[in-house]
C-alpha positions as CSV (number, residue, x, y, z in Angstrom):
1,X,0.1,-0.2,0.1
2,X,1.1,3.6,-0.4
3,X,0.1,5.5,2.6
4,X,0.3,9.1,2.9
5,X,1.1,10.6,6.2
6,X,1.5,14.0,8.6
7,X,2.6,14.6,11.7
8,X,5.3,12.0,10.8
9,X,7.7,13.3,13.3
10,X,5.9,12.7,16.3
11,X,5.7,10.0,18.7
12,X,3.1,8.5,17.2
13,X,4.2,9.0,13.5
14,X,7.4,8.0,14.1
15,X,6.3,4.9,15.5
16,X,3.7,4.2,12.3
17,X,6.7,4.6,10.1
18,X,8.4,2.0,11.7
19,X,5.5,-0.3,11.4
20,X,4.5,0.8,7.6
21,X,7.7,0.5,6.4
22,X,8.8,-2.9,8.1
23,X,5.8,-4.3,6.8
24,X,6.8,-3.3,2.9
25,X,4.7,-0.4,2.4
26,X,5.3,3.0,0.9
27,X,5.1,6.0,3.1
28,X,4.9,9.5,1.5
29,X,5.6,12.1,4.3
30,X,3.2,15.4,3.7
31,X,5.6,18.1,4.8
32,X,4.0,21.4,6.5
33,X,4.7,23.3,3.6
34,X,2.1,21.0,1.7
35,X,-0.3,21.3,4.1
36,X,-0.3,24.7,4.8
37,X,0.0,25.4,0.5
38,X,-3.5,27.1,0.0
39,X,-4.1,26.2,-3.7
40,X,-3.4,22.4,-2.8
41,X,-1.2,22.0,-5.7
42,X,1.6,20.3,-3.9
43,X,-0.2,18.6,-1.6
44,X,-2.7,17.3,-4.3
45,X,0.4,15.8,-6.2
46,X,1.8,14.2,-2.8
47,X,-1.5,12.1,-2.6
48,X,-2.0,11.3,-6.0
49,X,-2.1,8.0,-6.0
50,X,-2.0,6.9,-2.3
51,X,-4.1,4.2,-0.9
52,X,-4.9,6.2,2.6
53,X,-4.3,9.1,4.1
54,X,-3.5,9.1,8.0
55,X,-3.5,12.8,9.4
56,X,-1.4,13.3,12.5
57,X,-0.7,16.7,12.2
58,X,-1.1,18.8,15.3
59,X,0.4,21.1,17.8
60,X,0.5,19.8,21.3
61,X,-2.8,20.7,23.3
62,X,-1.2,20.5,27.0
63,X,0.3,24.0,27.4
64,X,-0.5,27.5,28.6
65,X,-3.3,28.4,26.3
66,X,-2.3,31.8,25.1
67,X,-3.8,33.9,22.6
68,X,-0.9,32.7,20.3
69,X,-1.0,29.0,21.7
70,X,-5.1,28.9,21.1
71,X,-4.4,30.1,17.2
72,X,-1.6,27.5,16.6
73,X,-3.5,24.6,18.5
74,X,-6.8,25.4,16.5
75,X,-5.2,26.0,12.8
76,X,-2.8,23.1,13.2
77,X,-6.0,20.6,13.2
78,X,-8.6,22.8,11.1
79,X,-6.6,24.4,8.2
80,X,-4.6,21.3,7.4
81,X,-7.7,19.1,7.7
82,X,-9.5,21.3,5.5
83,X,-6.4,21.7,3.1
84,X,-6.2,17.6,3.1
85,X,-9.9,17.4,2.3
86,X,-9.8,19.4,-0.5
87,X,-6.7,17.8,-2.2
88,X,-8.5,14.5,-1.6
89,X,-11.5,15.5,-3.3
90,X,-10.0,17.4,-6.4
91,X,-8.6,13.9,-7.2
92,X,-10.3,12.1,-9.8
93,X,-11.7,8.5,-8.6
94,X,-8.6,6.5,-10.2
95,X,-6.2,8.6,-8.1
96,X,-7.9,9.4,-4.6
97,X,-7.4,7.3,-1.8
98,X,-9.7,5.0,-0.6
99,X,-9.0,5.7,3.4
100,X,-8.9,9.0,5.4
101,X,-8.1,8.2,8.4
102,X,-7.8,11.1,11.6
103,X,-6.6,11.7,14.9
104,X,-8.9,13.2,17.4
105,X,-8.9,12.9,21.0
106,X,-11.3,11.6,24.1
107,X,-11.1,15.7,25.0
108,X,-13.8,16.0,23.4
109,X,-16.1,14.4,25.4
110,X,-17.3,16.0,28.6
111,X,-15.8,15.5,32.2
112,X,-17.6,13.4,35.1
113,X,-19.6,11.5,32.4
114,X,-19.2,8.1,31.0
115,X,-18.8,7.8,27.2
116,X,-19.0,5.3,24.5
117,X,-19.0,6.2,20.5
118,X,-22.5,7.4,20.6
119,X,-22.5,9.9,23.4
120,X,-23.1,13.5,22.3
121,X,-22.3,14.9,25.5
122,X,-19.4,17.2,24.8
123,X,-17.6,19.9,26.9
124,X,-17.0,23.5,26.5
125,X,-13.5,24.1,27.3
126,X,-10.8,25.1,24.5
127,X,-9.7,21.6,24.1
128,X,-13.3,19.9,23.5
129,X,-14.0,22.8,21.0
130,X,-10.9,22.6,19.3
131,X,-11.3,18.6,18.7
132,X,-15.3,19.4,17.8
133,X,-13.5,21.9,15.0
134,X,-11.2,19.4,14.1
135,X,-13.2,16.4,13.4
136,X,-15.6,18.4,11.6
137,X,-13.3,20.4,9.2
138,X,-13.2,16.8,7.2
139,X,-16.9,16.1,7.1
140,X,-16.7,17.5,3.6
141,X,-14.7,14.2,2.6
142,X,-16.0,12.8,-0.8
143,X,-18.4,10.1,0.0
144,X,-16.5,7.7,-2.0
145,X,-13.6,8.1,0.8
146,X,-13.6,5.7,3.9
147,X,-13.3,8.3,7.1
148,X,-12.2,6.8,10.5
149,X,-11.5,9.4,13.1
150,X,-9.6,7.8,16.1
151,X,-10.7,9.8,19.5
152,X,-7.5,9.1,21.3
153,X,-6.7,8.7,25.0
154,X,-3.6,9.1,26.9
155,X,-0.7,7.6,25.4
156,X,1.4,5.3,27.4
157,X,5.3,4.4,25.8
158,X,8.6,4.2,27.6
159,X,9.8,7.8,26.1
160,X,6.3,9.3,25.8
161,X,5.6,12.8,27.7
162,X,3.5,11.2,30.2
163,X,5.8,8.7,31.4
164,X,8.9,11.0,31.1
165,X,7.2,13.5,33.4
166,X,6.2,10.6,36.3
167,X,9.9,8.6,35.9
168,X,11.9,10.5,38.2
169,X,9.5,11.6,40.6
170,X,8.7,7.8,41.2
171,X,12.0,6.8,41.4
172,X,12.7,8.8,43.6
173,X,9.7,8.1,45.6
174,X,7.9,11.2,45.7
175,X,5.5,10.5,43.0
176,X,1.9,10.0,43.7
177,X,-1.4,10.6,42.1
178,X,-2.3,14.0,40.5
179,X,-5.1,16.4,42.3
180,X,-7.3,14.3,44.2
181,X,-6.4,11.2,42.0
182,X,-10.4,10.4,41.6
183,X,-10.3,11.4,37.8
184,X,-10.7,8.5,35.3
185,X,-7.3,7.7,33.2
186,X,-8.4,6.6,29.6
187,X,-5.0,5.3,28.3
188,X,-3.7,3.6,25.6
189,X,-0.7,1.8,25.0
190,X,1.1,3.0,21.9
191,X,1.6,-0.7,20.5
192,X,-2.3,-0.7,20.3
193,X,-2.4,2.7,19.1
194,X,-0.5,1.5,16.0
195,X,-2.5,-1.9,15.8
196,X,-5.1,0.1,15.2
197,X,-4.5,2.4,12.9
198,X,-2.9,-0.6,10.7
199,X,-6.6,-2.8,11.5
200,X,-8.5,0.4,10.1
201,X,-6.3,0.0,6.7
202,X,-6.6,-3.5,6.8
203,X,-10.6,-3.6,7.2
204,X,-12.8,-2.0,4.6
205,X,-16.2,-1.9,6.8
206,X,-13.9,0.1,9.4
207,X,-16.1,3.9,9.3
208,X,-17.0,6.4,11.7
209,X,-15.8,7.3,14.9
210,X,-14.0,5.1,17.3
211,X,-12.8,5.8,21.2
212,X,-9.4,4.1,21.0
213,X,-8.6,3.5,25.0
214,X,-7.8,0.4,26.5
215,X,-10.8,-1.5,27.8
216,X,-10.3,-1.4,31.3
217,X,-11.8,1.4,33.4
218,X,-9.2,3.0,36.0
219,X,-8.7,6.1,37.9
220,X,-5.3,8.8,38.3
221,X,-5.0,6.7,41.7
222,X,-4.7,3.6,40.1
223,X,-2.2,4.9,37.7
224,X,-0.1,6.0,40.7
225,X,-0.5,2.9,42.6
226,X,0.6,0.4,39.7
227,X,3.3,2.2,38.7
228,X,4.7,3.2,42.6
229,X,4.8,-1.2,42.7
230,X,5.7,-1.8,39.4
231,X,8.9,0.5,40.6
232,X,8.9,-0.7,44.1
233,X,8.6,3.0,45.1
234,X,6.3,4.5,47.5
235,X,3.0,6.4,45.5
236,X,1.5,8.6,48.2
237,X,2.6,12.1,47.8
238,X,-0.3,13.8,45.3
239,X,0.2,16.7,43.6
240,X,-1.6,19.9,44.5
241,X,-4.1,21.2,42.0
242,X,-2.4,24.8,42.4
243,X,0.9,23.4,41.1
244,X,-0.8,21.8,37.7
245,X,-2.8,25.2,37.6
246,X,0.7,27.2,38.1
247,X,2.0,25.5,35.2
248,X,-0.6,24.5,32.4
249,X,-3.1,27.4,33.4
250,X,-6.8,27.2,32.0
251,X,-5.1,24.1,30.3
252,X,-5.5,22.4,33.5
253,X,-8.5,20.7,33.3
254,X,-6.9,18.6,30.8
255,X,-4.6,17.0,33.9
256,X,-7.1,17.5,36.9
257,X,-10.5,16.5,35.3
258,X,-11.3,13.6,32.6
259,X,-13.9,11.7,31.1
260,X,-14.8,8.1,31.3
261,X,-14.5,6.3,28.1
262,X,-15.1,3.0,27.1
263,X,-14.1,1.6,23.5
264,X,-17.1,-0.4,22.5
265,X,-17.0,-0.1,18.6
266,X,-13.1,-1.4,18.7
267,X,-14.4,-4.2,20.9
268,X,-17.8,-5.1,19.0
269,X,-15.8,-5.2,15.6
270,X,-13.3,-7.6,16.6
271,X,-10.1,-5.2,17.8
272,X,-8.0,-7.5,20.1
273,X,-5.9,-5.0,22.8
274,X,-2.4,-6.5,23.3
275,X,-2.4,-4.1,26.3
276,X,-6.1,-4.3,27.9
277,X,-4.9,-3.7,31.2
278,X,-2.8,-1.0,32.8
279,X,-0.8,-3.4,34.6
280,X,0.0,-5.1,31.7
281,X,0.9,-1.5,29.9
282,X,3.1,-0.4,32.4
283,X,5.0,-3.2,33.0
284,X,5.7,-3.0,29.2
285,X,6.5,0.6,29.5
286,X,8.6,0.0,32.6
287,X,10.8,-2.6,31.0
288,X,11.4,-0.9,27.9
289,X,12.2,2.2,29.7
290,X,15.2,0.1,31.8
291,X,16.5,-1.0,28.5
């Protein structure tokens, strides 16, 4: 297969490139210049003859939401998506990719509630509004192109930003839950995330919105306890909410609160998680981190 990819320099993008190239697929790298090319000529040419487009590009949302950051976060998702859709729609049926696969986020859902893919209880904070706009930006995709949107949870991987932030405090015995620790922790191991993307490419009936989180429902406190147990370190010292707010400002809502999310469609359509429990996921992460 020939797969056109945005966001190939990010953690998910790098892992996906390794998986696809290892399986013998041809990966076309869609650069920032192509994505912001208003007329779409460069982008349309790069997409020509691709079997699938995978859209992962987007500025980090977990940062202080200054006016400049808000603009970059929003436009890096909506503008690039609209340009991709315009370029795909401008191709002839013979040249047009059969699949448009886009990343999204569980941050779209309202905090404090349980959601499957049928839920329309969306939150109103900035990250949720961005996610809604991101998904809506691909709504005009040609009907002949299969559209898959993965609402991705918190990604666990040995070198991920999340694990890197937790690693040294826990090793030093000063780790613990964030805030109350009661907030849900909807996670996905990077291996399962990549496997899900390949699954969507291989299964022609996969279409629409999927929650990409592991099936086990756990809390932030569970994360602290299990990571501490695996590392044989205490996990009793909570991170006070005010410290998170000092660092992230209004974006701290993404850390101190969270929706509970279920991957019902993934399970119903036969996807098998390699790391369905937090214990299994963290054991692999810790083992890989120590290598």
